[in-house]
Steps between C-alpha positions, in 0.01 A plus 500: 500500500200688364619433144526128579131490595402697190697263276333200662156661469554559128628144460195364684271697268687361198460148640130565565442611140624174349335303782158646417548426133612139549243414767217628285623279214534195724164542672260562209322169560467569873369852438252363247380226737473710816354806328269282288608693193549368150861394439530712186397812689757430773777442246410824319500688831837358601645593161371856534639533851840365391514735201402791724769408752758466223406843366485687832788328681785675312351841581455407867849350522671800336312736733591298812868485403502871417332618819602241760840361408682831460707413193746274677680231306376241749156553345589226254495244783123514472537308171598198713343567840146440372572124480490423876180700536341317207595162651368611839169621353451175306585287807266691730220489242547125450486441878196722554304377198596138430370321194210289627309435181647283225349720229692805621833378365631725222597372158858364483608773259422764764817405685708557187339839449580596860862385460531716187342794684741475793799480265384802295382709799842650595548613140148646502586688822835629376358777281267665755760467777761661273254773402422579864872498583570738209217736600622509858859572396382769261292661774800502737702691238213752499439458128145494384379146558328476164709682240279722288667723246 
């Protein structure tokens, strides 16, 4: 049962990573309006945050899979279990922070970008999950985790 909770915690973190990225993209106009910042500065900041998340997420994911998920084959379920958490996060955010200002609506192409991101996300996750799985299996065999010869 403990493994079940760990798998769901990892899946929730995976869902939160894409949620943060998509919500920042969708809400640039709202952030600009409420923070009274220039739109260009907000867009640049969102791009930097998304690039930082994209760069650090594989390391975080591989580490979580390696340390928490114990090298079980059911680790790969996390490649699908992030979806309900992502939907839940988006639904809760939309209920808590409804769109009240007409100018806060994102550009129509933003939806297409988010669709492409959600389709590509499992493939993006596959490599760090596989790496963490491999490291965990290698550690169980008591080989050196990082082969240095």
